[in-house]
C-alpha positions in Angstrom: 14.0 11.9 -18.9 16.2 15.3 -18.9 15.2 15.1 -15.2 16.8 12.1 -14.2 20.0 11.8 -16.3 20.2 15.2 -14.3 18.8 13.2 -11.1 21.6 10.4 -11.2 23.9 12.3 -13.0 24.0 14.8 -9.2 23.9 11.6 -6.9 27.2 10.2 -8.8 28.4 13.6 -8.3 27.7 13.3 -4.1 28.7 9.9 -3.6 31.9 10.6 -5.3 32.6 13.8 -3.3 33.2 15.9 -5.9 32.5 19.3 -7.8 31.8 21.4 -10.5 35.6 21.2 -10.5 36.5 17.5 -10.5 38.3 15.7 -13.3 35.2 13.5 -14.3 32.7 12.9 -17.1 29.8 11.8 -16.7 26.5 10.7 -19.3 23.0 9.7 -18.6 20.9 7.7 -21.1 17.4 6.7 -20.5 16.5 2.4 -21.9 13.2 1.8 -21.2 13.1 2.1 -17.7 16.1 1.9 -16.9 18.7 4.4 -17.1 22.8 3.7 -18.2 25.4 5.8 -16.3 28.1 6.0 -17.7 31.9 7.4 -16.0 35.3 8.0 -16.0 37.2 9.4 -13.5 40.3 11.8 -14.4 43.9 12.7 -12.1 44.2 16.4 -13.1 46.9 15.3 -15.9 45.6 13.6 -17.9 47.6 10.8 -18.0 45.1 7.8 -15.2 42.1 7.0 -16.0 39.2 4.8 -14.9 36.2 4.2 -16.3 32.8 2.7 -15.3 29.0 1.8 -16.4 26.1 1.2 -14.4 22.7 0.4 -15.7 20.0 0.9 -12.9 15.7 1.2 -12.6 15.3 4.9 -13.0 13.7 4.9 -9.5 16.6 3.2 -7.5 18.9 6.5 -5.9 21.3 3.9 -5.0 22.7 3.0 -8.6 24.5 6.4 -8.8 26.4 5.7 -5.7 27.2 1.9 -6.1 28.7 3.0 -9.5 30.7 5.6 -7.7 32.3 3.4 -5.5 33.0 1.3 -8.3 35.4 4.1 -9.7 36.6 4.7 -6.7 37.6 1.2 -5.2 39.6 0.9 -8.9 41.2 4.7 -8.7 44.5 5.1 -7.5 45.8 8.0 -5.5 46.2 10.7 -8.2 42.8 10.1 -9.2 41.0 9.7 -5.5 43.1 12.8 -3.9 40.8 15.0 -5.4 37.1 13.6 -4.2 36.0 13.1 -1.2 32.7 10.6 -1.2 30.8 10.9 3.0 30.5 8.3 5.1 27.8 5.7 4.4 
């Protein structure tokens, strides 16, 4: 279970174009054959925050990228400027 959670969290970070210094919080929990991925993006001063949750099959490698897209679409410039998502 830990390995699947780490893979999902790293996939989210990659889809966001984030790194170890990006203002992001993420938690993955396994529920049966599914993963529940909860994430929040923040502005560096903490004044802005967007959150989202995705539930997807543990084998669905696109689940984290869908959540990344949702989060970035809701985020203001103060948050988005700290992420550089790869072109899809």
